[in-house]
VEXDREN-2710 file (C-alpha; in Angstrom, 1 decimal):
% VEXDREN-2710
k/r/px/py/pz
1/PRO/-47.7/24.0/3.6
2/LEU/-46.0/23.3/0.5
3/TRP/-48.6/20.8/-0.9
4/GLY/-51.4/20.0/1.2
5/THR/-50.5/18.9/4.7
6/VAL/-46.6/19.0/4.0
7/SER/-44.8/21.9/5.1
8/PHE/-41.2/23.2/4.5
9/ARG/-40.3/22.0/7.5
10/MET/-41.6/18.6/7.0
11/LEU/-39.7/18.2/3.5
12/PHE/-36.2/19.8/4.9
13/GLY/-36.6/17.2/7.6
14/ALA/-37.3/14.4/4.9
15/VAL/-34.4/15.4/2.8
16/TRP/-32.1/15.7/5.6
17/ALA/-32.9/12.3/7.0
18/LEU/-32.7/10.5/3.7
19/GLY/-29.4/12.0/2.9
20/SER/-28.1/10.9/6.2
21/ALA/-29.4/7.5/6.2
22/PHE/-27.8/7.2/2.7
23/LEU/-24.4/8.1/3.8
24/LEU/-24.6/6.4/7.2
25/VAL/-25.2/3.2/4.9
26/ARG/-22.5/4.1/2.8
27/LEU/-20.0/4.5/5.5
28/GLY/-21.1/1.2/7.0
29/VAL/-20.5/-0.4/3.7
30/ARG/-17.0/1.2/3.7
31/LEU/-16.3/0.0/7.0
32/TRP/-17.3/-3.7/6.2
33/ARG/-15.2/-3.6/2.9
34/GLN/-12.0/-2.5/5.1
35/ARG/-12.7/-5.5/7.2
36/HIS/-13.2/-8.1/4.3
37/VAL/-9.9/-7.0/3.2
38/VAL/-8.5/-8.4/6.3
39/GLY/-9.7/-11.7/5.2
40/ASP/-7.8/-11.8/2.0
41/SER/-4.7/-11.0/4.1
42/HIS/-2.1/-13.0/5.4
43/PRO/-0.1/-12.7/8.7
44/THR/3.7/-12.2/9.2
45/MET/4.7/-13.4/12.5
46/PRO/7.0/-15.7/11.8
47/THR/8.9/-13.5/9.4
48/ARG/11.6/-10.9/9.4
49/LEU/8.6/-8.3/8.8
50/GLY/6.9/-10.0/12.1
51/LYS/9.8/-9.4/14.2
52/LEU/10.1/-5.7/13.1
53/TYR/6.6/-5.6/14.4
54/GLU/7.3/-6.9/17.5
55/ASP/10.2/-4.5/18.1
56/ALA/8.1/-1.5/17.0
57/LEU/5.4/-2.6/19.8
58/ARG/7.8/-3.0/22.5
59/GLN/9.5/0.4/21.5
60/LEU/6.3/2.4/21.5
61/HIS/5.0/0.3/24.8
62/CYS/1.9/-0.9/22.7
63/HIS/0.5/-3.8/24.6
64/LYS/-3.1/-4.1/23.1
65/TYR/-2.8/-4.7/19.2
66/GLY/-3.6/-7.0/16.7
67/ALA/-1.8/-8.5/13.8
68/LEU/0.2/-7.3/11.1
69/LEU/-1.2/-8.5/8.2
70/ILE/0.4/-8.5/4.6
71/SER/-2.1/-7.5/1.8
72/ASP/-1.8/-7.4/-1.9
73/SER/-5.3/-5.2/-2.2
74/ALA/-4.1/-2.5/0.3
75/PRO/-3.0/0.9/-1.5
76/THR/-1.1/1.8/1.4
77/ALA/0.0/0.9/5.3
78/MET/-3.0/1.4/7.5
79/VAL/-4.9/0.6/10.7
80/ILE/-8.0/-1.7/10.6
81/GLY/-10.3/-1.7/13.3
82/PHE/-11.1/0.2/16.6
83/LEU/-10.3/-1.7/19.8
84/SER/-7.9/-4.3/18.7
85/PRO/-7.0/-3.1/15.1
86/ASP/-4.8/-4.8/12.6
87/ILE/-2.0/-3.2/10.6
88/LEU/-2.4/-3.8/6.9
89/PHE/1.0/-3.8/5.1
90/PRO/1.0/-4.0/1.3
91/SER/3.1/-6.4/-0.2
92/ALA/4.4/-3.8/-2.4
93/LEU/6.2/-2.1/0.7
94/GLU/8.1/-5.4/1.5
95/SER/10.9/-4.1/-0.9
96/LEU/11.8/-1.7/1.6
97/THR/14.9/-1.7/3.9
98/GLU/14.2/-2.8/7.5
99/LYS/14.7/0.7/8.8
100/GLN/12.1/1.9/6.3
101/GLN/9.5/-0.8/7.5
102/HIS/10.0/-0.1/11.0
103/TYR/9.4/3.8/10.4
104/ILE/6.0/2.8/8.5
105/LEU/5.1/0.2/11.5
106/CYS/5.9/3.0/14.0
107/HIS/3.9/5.5/11.9
108/GLU/0.9/3.3/11.9
109/LEU/1.0/2.0/15.5
110/THR/1.2/6.1/16.7
111/HIS/-2.3/6.4/15.1
112/PHE/-3.6/3.6/17.3
113/LEU/-1.9/5.2/20.3
114/HIS/-3.4/8.6/19.9
115/HIS/-6.9/7.0/19.0
116/ASP/-7.1/8.8/15.5
117/MET/-9.3/5.7/14.0
118/TRP/-12.0/6.8/16.8
119/ILE/-11.3/10.5/15.8
120/LYS/-11.6/9.9/12.1
121/LEU/-15.0/7.9/12.7
122/GLY/-16.4/10.9/14.6
123/LEU/-15.7/13.3/11.8
124/GLU/-17.1/10.8/9.1
125/LEU/-20.4/10.6/11.6
126/VAL/-20.4/14.6/11.4
127/CYS/-20.3/14.5/7.5
128/CYS/-22.9/11.9/7.3
129/LEU/-25.4/14.2/9.5
130/LEU/-24.2/17.5/8.1
131/TRP/-23.8/16.3/4.7
132/TRP/-25.3/19.5/3.5
133/ASN/-23.0/21.7/5.1
134/PRO/-19.7/22.1/3.0
135/ALA/-17.6/23.0/6.3
136/ALA/-18.0/19.5/7.5
137/TYR/-16.0/18.2/4.7
138/VAL/-13.3/20.9/4.9
139/LEU/-13.0/20.1/8.8
140/ARG/-12.6/16.0/8.0
141/ALA/-10.2/16.8/5.4
142/GLY/-8.1/19.5/7.7
143/VAL/-8.1/17.2/10.7
144/GLY/-7.2/14.4/8.8
145/GLN/-3.9/16.1/7.5
146/LEU/-3.6/17.4/11.4
147/LEU/-3.6/13.8/12.7
148/GLU/-0.8/12.8/9.8
149/LEU/1.3/15.7/10.8
150/ARG/1.0/15.1/14.6
151/CYS/1.7/11.5/13.9
152/ASP/4.8/12.2/12.0
153/ALA/6.0/14.7/14.7
154/CYS/5.8/11.9/17.3
155/VAL/7.7/9.4/15.3
156/CYS/10.6/12.0/14.3
157/ARG/10.5/13.5/18.2
158/ASP/13.4/11.1/19.3
159/LEU/15.2/11.2/15.6
160/GLY/18.4/12.7/14.6
161/GLU/18.1/15.2/11.5
162/VAL/19.5/12.4/9.2
163/GLN/16.9/9.8/10.5
164/VAL/14.1/12.5/10.2
165/LEU/15.4/12.9/6.3
166/ASP/15.5/9.0/6.1
167/TYR/11.8/9.0/7.5
168/SER/10.5/11.8/5.1
169/GLN/12.1/9.9/2.0
170/THR/10.5/6.5/3.3
171/LEU/7.1/8.3/3.3
172/LEU/7.4/9.5/-0.4
173/LYS/8.9/6.3/-1.2
174/ALA/5.8/4.5/0.1
175/VAL/3.5/6.7/-1.4
176/HIS/5.1/6.0/-5.1
177/LEU/5.1/2.3/-4.9
END
């Protein structure tokens, strides 16, 4: 015992439980804030971008999907949600060409088709439970990068060399807007 009836195991268990509970609550707040951004966005279906979205859905044979939403507060294009997710498309990306916007939409839809959001959620839960282990954070970062590379490879699979170069330039341009 360390102090009276408090043992090292009890102290360690309490610290672990408090750390895990704190990180789980923080994860829940982050997910809630992401969904809150959806409420501040507006749909695009009657526009040219909405038509590009419908074309990308058909091209990738994706039948179960949410809305494409324009957002002023999204830093980059992203998938929000798990079962029928929405795509948040930053208003800054509306200045891109149709082909570049199509590439970005295909990239985000590919994340959904490969269940990347579920994988990322699982990694976040691992980090919440193993918060004291630096290997959990290294794993999360590494898998996140691998998921992006896999997504890029899938989008580029049927593209020619010039189109792959255009896709790469589109990603760079989207990051710097």
